[in-house]
C-alpha positions as CSV (number, residue, x, y, z in Angstrom):
1,M,157.5,186.3,190.5
2,I,156.1,183.2,188.7
3,K,159.2,181.2,189.5
4,L,158.9,182.2,193.1
5,D,155.2,181.1,193.2
6,H,156.2,177.8,191.5
7,A,159.0,177.3,194.1
8,R,156.6,178.0,196.9
9,A,154.0,175.6,195.5
10,L,156.6,172.8,195.2
11,F,157.9,173.5,198.7
12,E,154.3,173.4,200.0
13,R,153.7,170.1,198.2
14,L,156.9,168.7,199.7
15,L,156.0,169.7,203.3
16,E,152.4,168.4,202.8
17,T,153.7,165.1,201.6
18,I,156.1,164.8,204.6
19,T,153.4,165.8,207.0
20,V,150.8,163.4,205.6
21,F,153.3,160.5,205.6
22,L,154.1,161.3,209.2
23,I,150.4,161.4,210.2
24,I,149.7,158.1,208.4
25,S,152.8,156.3,209.8
26,L,152.1,157.6,213.3
27,A,148.5,156.3,213.1
28,V,149.7,152.9,211.9
29,V,152.3,152.7,214.8
30,V,149.7,153.7,217.3
31,V,147.1,151.2,216.0
32,L,149.7,148.4,216.0
33,G,150.8,149.3,219.5
34,V,147.2,149.2,220.7
35,I,146.5,145.9,219.0
36,Y,149.6,144.3,220.3
37,R,149.1,145.6,223.8
38,W,145.5,144.4,223.8
39,S,146.6,141.0,222.7
40,G,149.1,140.8,225.6
41,A,152.2,141.1,223.5
42,S,153.3,144.7,223.8
43,L,155.8,146.0,221.3
44,S,159.0,147.1,223.1
45,W,159.7,149.9,220.6
46,Y,156.1,151.4,220.4
47,D,156.4,154.2,222.9
48,E,159.8,155.4,221.8
49,I,159.0,155.4,218.1
50,A,155.5,157.0,218.6
51,S,157.0,159.9,220.6
52,V,159.7,160.5,218.0
53,Q,157.1,160.5,215.2
54,L,154.9,162.9,217.1
55,A,157.9,165.2,217.5
56,W,158.7,165.0,213.8
57,L,155.1,165.7,213.0
58,T,155.1,168.7,215.2
59,Y,158.3,170.2,213.7
60,Y,157.5,169.5,210.1
61,G,153.9,170.6,210.6
62,A,155.2,173.8,212.1
63,S,157.2,174.4,208.9
64,L,154.1,173.8,206.8
65,A,152.1,176.1,209.0
66,G,154.8,178.8,208.7
67,L,154.6,178.5,204.9
68,K,150.8,178.9,205.0
69,R,151.2,181.8,207.5
70,A,149.0,179.9,209.9
71,H,150.9,180.6,213.1
72,I,149.6,183.0,215.7
73,G,150.2,186.5,214.5
74,V,149.0,190.0,215.3
75,P,148.2,191.6,211.9
76,G,146.0,194.2,213.7
77,L,149.1,195.6,215.3
78,I,150.6,196.3,211.9
79,A,147.4,197.8,210.7
80,V,147.2,200.4,213.5
81,M,150.8,201.4,213.2
82,P,151.5,204.7,211.4
83,P,152.2,204.0,207.7
84,L,155.8,205.1,208.0
85,F,156.6,202.3,210.6
86,R,154.7,199.4,209.0
87,V,157.3,198.1,206.5
88,P,160.3,198.5,208.9
89,L,158.3,196.8,211.7
90,V,157.5,193.9,209.4
91,L,161.1,193.6,208.4
92,L,162.2,193.6,212.0
93,A,159.7,190.9,212.9
94,E,160.9,188.8,210.0
95,A,164.5,189.3,211.0
96,V,163.7,188.2,214.5
97,V,161.9,185.1,213.4
98,I,164.6,184.1,210.9
99,G,167.3,184.9,213.5
100,F,165.5,182.6,216.0
101,F,165.4,179.8,213.5
102,L,169.1,180.3,212.6
103,I,170.0,179.9,216.2
104,L,167.7,176.9,216.5
105,A,169.4,175.3,213.5
106,W,172.8,176.0,214.8
107,Y,172.2,174.6,218.3
108,G,170.2,171.7,216.8
109,Y,173.3,170.8,214.8
110,I,175.4,171.0,218.0
111,V,173.0,168.6,219.7
112,L,173.6,166.2,216.8
113,V,177.3,166.4,217.4
114,V,176.9,165.7,221.1
115,L,174.6,162.8,220.4
116,E,177.1,161.0,218.2
117,G,177.2,157.3,219.0
118,D,173.9,157.3,221.0
119,T,171.1,155.1,219.9
120,L,167.5,154.5,220.8
121,I,167.0,152.2,223.8
122,S,164.4,149.9,222.2
123,L,165.9,149.9,218.7
124,P,169.7,150.2,219.1
125,W,170.3,150.1,215.4
126,I,168.6,153.6,215.1
127,S,170.9,156.5,215.9
128,T,169.6,159.2,218.2
129,Q,171.2,161.7,215.7
130,V,168.6,160.5,213.1
131,T,165.7,161.1,215.5
132,Q,167.0,164.5,216.6
133,S,167.9,165.7,213.1
134,V,164.4,167.1,212.8
135,I,165.5,170.1,214.9
136,P,168.0,171.7,212.5
137,I,166.2,170.4,209.4
138,S,162.9,171.9,210.3
139,A,164.5,175.1,211.4
140,V,166.0,175.5,207.9
141,L,162.7,174.5,206.4
142,F,161.0,177.2,208.5
143,I,163.6,179.8,207.3
144,I,162.9,178.8,203.7
145,A,159.2,179.2,204.3
146,E,159.7,182.7,205.7
147,L,161.8,183.7,202.8
148,L,159.3,182.4,200.3
149,N,156.5,184.4,202.1
150,M,158.6,187.6,202.3
151,P,157.4,189.1,199.0
152,Q,153.8,188.6,200.0
153,I,154.4,190.0,203.5
154,M,156.1,193.0,202.1
155,R,153.3,193.6,199.5
156,E,150.7,193.5,202.3
157,A,152.7,195.9,204.5
158,S,153.3,198.2,201.6
159,A,149.7,198.1,200.4
160,R,148.5,199.2,203.8
161,V,150.9,202.1,203.5
162,E,149.6,203.0,200.1
163,M,146.0,202.7,201.3
164,M,146.7,205.1,204.1
165,R,148.3,207.6,201.7
166,H,145.2,207.7,199.4
167,E,142.8,208.3,202.3
C-alpha cells in the first residue's frame, strides 16, 4: 500500500507541475498578446497558441481533478444503496469511466493519424498532431488516476457496507 501511495503522490506532483506550467505559460502568452495588441503590433500566433494552451490546461487539469476525486459525483447515491449493491455499483461506475477514457484515448489516437501532415496556420512548423496529442495522453492519465484511486474508492464502499452490518 505504501508503494501505491508513493506512486500516487509522484503522479499527483507530475500533474500539478504540468498544470502549473500550463497556467503560467498561458498567462505569459495572454499578457504578451495584450501588450503587443495594445501597442498596435498584434502577434499573428497569439490566438491560436492561447486556445491550444487553454485546451491543454483543461485536459491536464481534468486528469489532476480526477486524481484528487474533485469531479462532480454523487456519493449520496452510493450511501443510500442497500449494502449488498454498493461495491458492485462502485465497480460498475469505475468500469464505465475507465471504458469511456479508453474509447477517448483510442479515438484521440485515430485523430492524430488523420491529422498527419497538418500544421498550425500561424506557426506552420508546429504539427497539429502535437497540439491534439493532449486528447489521448490525458485520457491515459485519467485512467491512471482512476486506477490509483481504486483502492481508496473500494475501501470507502466496503466501509459503508461494514458500517451497515454493525448497525
